[in-house]
C-alpha positions in Angstrom: -18.0 2.8 -8.6 -17.9 -0.8 -7.4 -14.2 -0.9 -7.8 -13.8 2.1 -5.5 -16.0 0.5 -2.9 -13.9 -2.7 -3.0 -10.7 -0.6 -2.7 -12.1 1.4 0.2 -13.2 -1.8 2.0 -9.7 -3.3 1.5 -8.0 -0.1 2.8 -10.2 0.0 5.8 -9.6 -3.7 6.5 -5.8 -3.0 6.3 -6.0 -0.1 8.7 -8.1 -2.1 11.3 -6.1 -5.3 10.7 -2.7 -3.7 11.2 -3.1 -0.6 13.4 0.6 -0.6 14.3 1.6 -0.1 10.6 3.6 3.1 9.9 2.2 5.8 7.7 4.6 4.8 5.0 3.3 1.3 5.0 -0.3 2.6 4.8 0.6 4.6 1.7 2.4 1.7 0.1 -0.6 -0.6 0.7 -3.0 2.0 -0.6 -1.0 2.3 -3.8 -0.8 -1.5 -4.3 -4.5 -1.8 -3.7 -5.2 0.9 -6.2 -3.1 -0.9 -8.8 -5.0 -4.1 -7.9 -8.3 -2.1 -8.5 -7.2 -1.0 -11.9 -6.3 -4.5 -12.9 -9.6 -5.8 -11.6 -11.5 -3.0 -13.5 -9.7 -4.1 -16.7 -10.7 -7.7 -16.3 -14.3 -7.0 -15.3 -14.8 -4.9 -18.4 -13.8 -7.9 -20.6 
């Protein structure tokens, strides 16, 4: 659950930090942040 909150905060920060970003850029960043969350989850379990 904590990883989801971190991901959500990062997505919100992206959207407020770059309001001029296109929808495609928003989707790409959300995917990249999701992958980052999976990697973070893997390392936090170790």
